[in-house]
C-alpha positions, 0 to 999 in steps of 0.5 A: 617568498612574500607576497605584495597583494595577497589577498588578490595574489591568492584568491580562490578560483571562483572568487577569482572568475567572479572578478574577471567577468565583472572587470571584463564587462566593465571593459567592454563598456568602457570600448563601447562608450569610449572607442571608434575602432573597437566598437566597430569591431564589436558591431562587424561582429554582431555584439550590442553591447549588452553585458556577458553572462559568463567568462566563456561568453568572451569567445562571441568578441572578436580578436583585437590584432597588431594590424588595428594598431598599424591602420589607426597609428599613432593614438587611435587606439585610445580610449581616453582624451589626450590630456588624460596621458601621462606616459607614451610607450612603444615598440622598436618599430623595426619593421616600421611605424611603432606600435603605440601604448598610452597611460593615464595616472590609474595605469601607471599606478597599476603597472608598478604593482605588477611589477612590484608582484613579479619582484616580491615574488622572487625575494626581491625587496626593499633591501635589494640594489636593482641594476637596470640594464634595459634600454630606457626609451620607448621601450617598456622594460626600462621605465616599467622595472625601474618604476616598480623596483622603486614602488617597493623601496629597493634602490635603482641603478638606471644603467640603461644598456651597453657600455659593458665594462662601465655596467660591470664596474658599477654592478660590483662598486655600488653592490648590486644584487638584482640584474634587470636586463634582456637575456641575451644582454644578461649573457653577454654581461655575464660572459665578460664577467666571467672572463674577468673573474668576477663572479666572487666579487658580485653580490648579484643573486637575482635576475629578472629577465625579460623582453624576449624568450630565454631558454633552460640552457641559455639560463643555466650559462648565466647562471653559472657566469654570475652565480645567481638565480635567474627568472623569467618576466612576460609582457608586451607593450600592447597589453602594459609592459612587463608584469603580465606574468612572472616566475615565482621562486618555484620557477614553475611557470609564469603567473598571470596577474589574472586579476587584471589580465584574462588569458585564452590559448587558442589554435593560431591557425583556426582561433578555436580556443584550446583547453588548458594544457595544450600548446597554442598562441596566447590571446589576452585581454587586459580587464583594469586599463583606462587608456588603452583598454583591448579584447582578445589580443592576439600576441602571437606567442606560443605557449599553453596554461596550467591552472593548477595551484602553485607551490607558492600558494599562488592561485592565478594561472601559470603559463609556459615561458614562450616557445617562440613566435607564430609568426617568427616560426621557420618553416623549412622543408615542411618542418616548422622550426622555432629559434628557441629549438635551436637555441636549446641544442647549441648553448652549453655544447662544449667549444662553441659558445652562446652566440649563433646566427640563422640564415634562411634562403630560398632556392630552386628545387630539382623540379621546373619552377618550384623552390625551398626554404633552406636554413644555416645555422651558424654558430661561433667557436668559444676558443680559437684553438680549433682552427688550425685543426681541420678534423677537429673542427669537422667533427664538431660540426657533424656532431651539431648537425646531427644534434640539430637533426635530431631536435628539428627532424631535418638536416640543416648546414651548420658553419662554424665561425671565429671567436668574436665574429657574431654582433653581440646584443645590448637589447633584444636579440636579432639571430634570424637573417632572412635572405629569402626576398634579396638576390643573394638567396637565388 
């Protein structure tokens, strides 16, 4: 597959590290001279503004957290005056005020190149028609992928999310070859396409999916329904958006754009940096941002890093697909549970669909005053034929429960619901329903 910037994407590791150190020190200087919040963090950590001598010295610097964005909302984290900001994006803000990200013209041009890299890595070119089924708005996915596709000369079909019937009509009529969406919405599109027998009438060949995790099982289902190669990419609004990393055609990890982002893996409890190959929380320092430079941003995403060169020829480090978020991890009866573990069990099982919800409740323990969390997995049946057969339903429920117990190491309640009962998501899926602070859980 082609490389968008071959001289940078194949840099020898030694030269790459030199470039990272140079850009890291430039970023620190930019923060020191033009920010109040982050300079205060540096001063509180005892840093005097001197350049770092080596990349390992970054461990002397403090972490930046989402808390800083919340405490200094809306634009207190920016390092340039308002008149240099040409665009604003933000998180969904479902739990309060959104986390805002800003972009100068240089930031936008960099973003275009980052998207062009991940698109070229899976063979997308100017000959393609890309259907963008991400939502447009504050979310970085829609505009981010849109501008990157135009940057490489591809034709862009800016459908946004929703209106699935029209999505499929335009996909067929316009001959879309690339689908850009969250995995959840791609899954729903693929289900409807399969029901309508559209697979052989569509020209899709590549899916560029991001905005949330995608298990191998979900990927296989989407690929089978649409006849495509599905790839993952990764990014956060605080770090630019999509383009931080993405899979190549080998699909053996997501290449981090290391000339623009310095990754670390830490123990989420202690903050200690872990060696390559160990699983922990991803920490990213953007090295080329003007509007929003950050130091050691804690993403809360759990993954691990692999520094070995890829078969594709790229030398940049690869990260595993995100297992889950450290703040999304559920602790059920002392056992750590990630929703992705449950999804890997459910998707592809006979008689059930790929849609599920996780209900977390808090119940009274046998000992006086004791309470513990419980988990109910609500699973949608693929068809209605089992609803009249109690014995078959019970057997299916027990099979699911045993498979989950094998993977998770604990027993959970499994509830089977009728087809088309569980909500379909047009953006990021909301799988966990937390009832621990409601009367219903008591």
